[in-house]
C-alpha positions in Angstrom: -32.2 -198.3 209.4 -28.6 -198.2 208.1 -27.2 -194.4 208.1 -24.9 -193.4 205.3 -22.7 -190.5 205.8 -20.7 -189.2 202.7 -17.4 -187.3 203.0 -16.9 -183.9 201.4 -14.6 -185.7 199.0 -17.1 -188.4 198.1 -20.0 -185.5 197.7 -17.8 -183.7 195.1 -16.9 -186.8 193.3 -20.5 -187.7 193.1 -21.4 -184.4 191.6 -18.6 -184.5 189.0 -19.9 -188.2 188.1 -23.3 -186.7 187.8 -22.3 -183.7 185.7 -20.3 -185.9 183.4 -23.0 -188.3 182.8 -25.5 -185.2 182.3 -23.0 -183.7 179.5 -22.2 -186.9 177.9 -26.0 -187.5 177.4 -26.6 -183.9 176.1 -23.5 -184.1 173.8 -25.3 -186.3 171.4 -28.3 -184.0 171.2 -30.1 -184.1 168.9 -30.3 -187.7 167.8 -33.7 -187.3 166.1 -35.4 -184.4 163.9 -36.4 -181.2 165.9 -39.8 -179.8 165.7 -40.3 -175.9 165.3 -43.7 -174.6 166.2 -45.0 -171.6 164.5 -48.0 -169.9 165.7 -49.0 -168.6 162.3 -50.1 -169.9 158.9 -47.6 -171.3 156.2 -46.7 -168.5 153.8 -46.5 -165.7 156.1 -43.4 -163.6 157.2 -43.3 -165.7 160.6 -43.1 -168.9 158.7 -41.0 -167.9 156.0 -38.2 -166.8 158.5 -38.6 -169.8 160.5 -38.1 -172.2 157.4 -35.2 -170.2 156.1 -33.3 -170.4 159.6 -34.5 -173.9 160.3 -32.9 -175.0 156.9 -29.4 -173.2 157.9 -29.6 -174.3 161.5 -30.1 -178.2 160.6 -26.7 -178.1 158.9 -25.3 -177.2 162.1 -27.1 -179.5 164.4 -27.0 -182.5 162.0 -30.7 -183.3 162.3 -33.6 -181.8 160.3 -35.9 -179.2 161.7 -39.5 -179.6 160.8 -41.7 -176.6 161.0 -45.2 -177.2 162.4 -47.7 -174.4 161.8 -50.2 -174.0 164.8 -51.8 -170.7 164.0 -54.7 -169.1 166.1 -55.3 -166.5 168.6 -52.3 -164.3 167.8 -49.7 -167.2 168.1 -51.3 -168.3 171.5 -52.3 -172.1 170.3 -48.8 -172.5 169.1 -47.3 -171.2 172.2 -49.6 -173.3 174.2 -48.5 -176.5 172.5 -44.9 -175.5 173.2 -45.6 -174.8 176.9 -47.0 -178.3 177.4 -44.2 -180.0 175.5 -41.5 -182.0 176.9 -38.3 -179.9 178.0 -35.9 -182.2 175.9 -34.8 -180.0 173.1 -36.9 -181.6 170.3 -39.7 -179.1 170.4 -38.6 -175.5 170.0 -40.8 -172.3 169.0 -41.3 -169.1 167.5 -42.3 -166.1 169.7 -42.7 -162.5 169.0 -43.6 -159.6 171.0 -47.2 -160.6 170.6 -46.7 -164.0 172.0 -44.5 -162.8 175.1 -45.7 -159.3 175.9 -49.2 -158.5 174.3 -51.1 -161.8 174.4 -50.9 -162.1 178.3 -52.8 -158.8 178.5 -55.0 -159.0 175.6 -56.5 -162.3 175.8 -58.6 -163.2 178.8 -58.4 -167.1 178.4 -54.6 -167.4 177.7 -53.3 -170.8 178.6 -49.7 -170.1 179.1 -47.3 -167.8 181.1 -44.5 -166.5 179.3 -42.3 -166.4 182.1 -43.3 -169.6 184.1 -43.5 -171.7 180.7 -40.6 -170.4 178.4 -36.7 -170.2 178.3 -35.3 -167.7 175.8 -32.9 -169.2 173.0 -32.2 -165.7 171.2 -33.9 -163.3 168.9 -33.5 -163.7 165.2 -35.4 -161.0 163.1 -36.4 -157.4 163.6 -39.5 -156.9 161.4 -39.8 -153.2 160.1 -43.1 -151.6 160.0 -44.3 -149.1 157.4 -47.4 -146.5 157.2 -48.6 -146.6 153.7 -51.3 -145.0 151.6 -52.6 -146.0 148.2 -50.6 -144.4 145.3 -53.3 -142.0 144.4 -53.6 -140.5 147.8 -52.9 -136.7 148.1 -51.0 -137.4 151.5 -47.3 -137.1 150.9 -45.9 -136.9 154.3 -46.7 -138.0 158.3 -47.2 -134.4 159.0 -49.8 -134.0 156.4 -51.7 -137.3 157.5 -51.6 -136.0 161.2 -53.0 -132.8 160.0 -55.8 -134.4 157.9 -56.9 -136.6 161.0 -56.6 -133.6 163.2 -59.0 -131.6 160.8 -61.3 -134.5 159.5 -64.7 -134.4 160.7 -64.6 -138.1 161.0 -61.7 -140.1 162.0 -59.2 -141.4 159.4 -59.4 -145.1 159.1 -56.2 -147.4 159.0 -56.1 -151.0 158.5 -54.1 -153.7 160.3 -53.8 -157.4 160.5 -55.7 -157.7 163.9 -56.7 -156.3 167.1 -53.6 -156.3 169.6 -51.1 -157.3 167.0 -47.7 -155.2 167.3 -48.9 -153.3 164.3 -52.2 -152.3 165.7 -50.4 -151.0 168.9 -47.8 -149.2 166.9 -50.6 -147.1 165.4 -52.3 -146.8 168.7 -49.0 -145.4 170.3 -48.4 -142.9 167.2 -52.2 -141.5 167.5 -51.7 -141.0 171.4 -48.2 -139.5 171.2 -49.6 -137.1 167.9 -52.9 -136.1 170.0 -55.0 -137.3 167.0 -58.0 -139.6 166.2 -57.4 -142.6 163.8 -60.0 -145.1 163.3 -58.7 -148.8 163.7 -60.0 -151.6 161.0 -58.8 -154.8 162.0 -58.6 -157.7 159.5 -57.7 -161.4 159.9 -54.3 -161.0 158.2 -52.3 -158.6 156.2 -53.8 -159.8 152.6 -57.4 -158.6 153.3 -56.1 -155.6 154.9 -53.8 -154.7 151.9 -56.8 -155.7 149.6 -59.2 -153.2 151.1 -56.5 -150.3 151.2 -55.9 -150.7 147.4 -59.8 -151.2 146.8 -60.5 -147.7 148.5 -62.2 -149.3 151.8 -59.6 -147.8 153.9 -57.3 -144.4 153.8 -54.2 -146.1 155.1 -52.4 -149.4 156.4 -49.9 -150.2 159.0 -47.9 -153.0 157.5 -44.5 -155.0 157.7 -41.9 -154.3 154.8 -41.7 -158.2 154.2 -45.3 -158.0 153.2 -45.6 -154.6 151.4 -42.4 -154.9 149.5 -44.0 -156.3 146.1 -46.7 -153.8 146.1 -44.7 -150.7 146.9 -42.1 -152.2 144.1 -44.9 -152.0 141.6 -46.2 -148.4 142.8 -49.6 -149.6 144.1 -48.9 -148.4 147.5 -46.7 -145.6 148.9 -44.8 -145.6 152.1 -45.2 -142.2 154.0 -42.8 -143.5 157.0 -40.9 -146.1 158.6 -41.5 -146.7 162.3 -38.1 -147.7 162.8 -35.1 -145.4 164.4 -33.4 -145.2 161.2 -34.4 -145.5 157.8 -34.1 -148.8 155.6 -31.4 -149.5 153.4 -34.2 -150.9 150.9 -36.3 -147.9 151.2 -33.4 -145.1 151.6 -35.9 -142.2 150.3 -38.3 -143.0 153.1 -38.2 -141.0 156.2 -38.8 -142.1 159.9 -41.7 -141.1 162.0 -39.3 -139.4 164.2 -37.6 -137.3 161.3 -41.3 -136.1 160.7 -41.9 -134.6 163.8 -42.5 -137.1 166.4 -38.7 -137.1 168.2 -37.7 -140.1 169.7 -40.8 -142.3 168.2 -40.1 -145.9 167.1 -41.8 -149.2 167.0 -41.1 -152.5 165.5 -42.0 -156.4 165.8 -39.4 -158.9 166.4 -39.1 -162.8 166.4 -37.3 -164.8 168.8 -36.8 -168.7 169.5 -37.8 -170.0 172.7 -38.2 -173.8 174.5 -39.9 -175.1 177.4 -38.6 -173.5 180.6 -37.0 -176.6 182.0 -35.0 -177.2 178.9 -31.2 -177.9 179.9 -28.4 -175.4 179.6 -26.7 -177.5 177.4 -29.7 -177.9 175.0 -30.2 -174.0 174.9 -26.2 -173.3 174.5 -26.2 -175.9 171.3 -29.5 -174.3 169.9 -28.3 -170.7 170.9 -24.9 -171.3 168.8 -26.8 -172.8 165.8 -29.1 -169.8 165.6 -26.1 -167.5 165.9 -24.5 -169.5 162.9 -27.4 -169.5 160.9 -27.6 -165.7 161.0 -23.9 -165.5 159.4 -25.1 -167.5 156.7 -24.6 -165.7 153.4 -27.8 -167.1 151.9 -29.7 -166.1 155.0 -28.2 -162.5 155.2 -29.2 -162.1 151.4 -32.6 -163.3 152.0 -32.8 -160.8 155.2 -31.6 -157.9 153.1 -34.5 -158.7 150.4 -37.2 -159.0 153.2 -36.1 -155.8 154.8 -35.2 -157.7 158.0 -32.9 -156.5 160.8 -30.3 -159.1 162.5 -30.8 -158.4 166.4 -28.2 -159.8 169.0 -29.2 -163.5 169.1 -28.0 -164.4 172.5 -30.5 -165.3 175.3 -29.5 -162.4 177.7 -30.3 -159.7 174.7 -33.7 -161.2 174.1 -34.6 -161.0 177.8 -33.3 -157.5 178.1 -35.5 -156.6 175.0 -38.3 -158.6 176.3 -38.4 -156.8 179.8 -37.9 -153.1 178.3 -40.9 -153.7 175.6 -43.0 -154.9 178.4 -42.9 -151.4 180.1 -44.0 -149.7 176.9 -46.7 -152.0 175.5 -48.4 -153.4 178.5 -49.3 -150.1 180.0 -50.8 -148.8 176.6 -52.8 -152.1 176.3 -54.3 -151.9 179.5 -55.1 -147.9 178.9 -56.8 -148.8 175.8 -58.6 -151.7 177.6 -58.0 -154.2 174.6 -59.5 -157.6 175.6 -60.0 -160.6 173.4 -61.1 -164.2 173.8 -59.0 -166.9 173.1 
């Protein structure tokens, strides 16, 4: 057997050459369309935001970004597809706090592990939540709503788009911190929940502003409070929950861009840059304002910090409520 020995200078030179070849290979990325997996149906808030950003990002990276809707199990099906995709930058995906924090605790048969399977690119939207009642409801404030729940012989009913969603958990946290009993009515999506509120089947609803804006503007429902830390520019007269007695309380949902774990630094950097650029697009900023969306910091490190922080809030709550679903 012939033994080859490299000097330190030769090893450094070999490393530089390898890095140069790798950098050259990734400098051409992307050379074909990029697939963006969305774990929810077309037409919803997650899909709408992804299409808006995808169009803007396409102009930066020089290739089309094609939305691939893979709905089911609270985004778990789409996340599973992403987790098993090649880490080459040609498959990227939406994630929310449900995908990364809630689903791993709620779903008994989940087929991905967020920390093992995904690499963060960046957050791109903060979704503001509202507590709403019908326009003809006598309840005008959160204090009245909670007092009614305390005094009622039967729990006050509220609708959400599903068990284990960020919206459901926001209401469970509100009930726990206020010391009241609320009865959750889970629906398969926001539209049927909203229909039952307006039809009188439930007393209240937890809903995102993006979905609720139309019926709020027509006067069909009325917002009692926003769950955010501060009032929304689009609803300046609606106070926060914290302003109405629960000091320090806030809850929201957020959306982020992720890729398979082994995706290269160069690709993540390019995607993160394109995402940050899209968030400065005047068309995107105008649309975000219309939809009542916040623009969080879009770098990977900020996403990791938010991810870790929210885990300490929501995962213990889920376990204490013993929420379990098949999926």
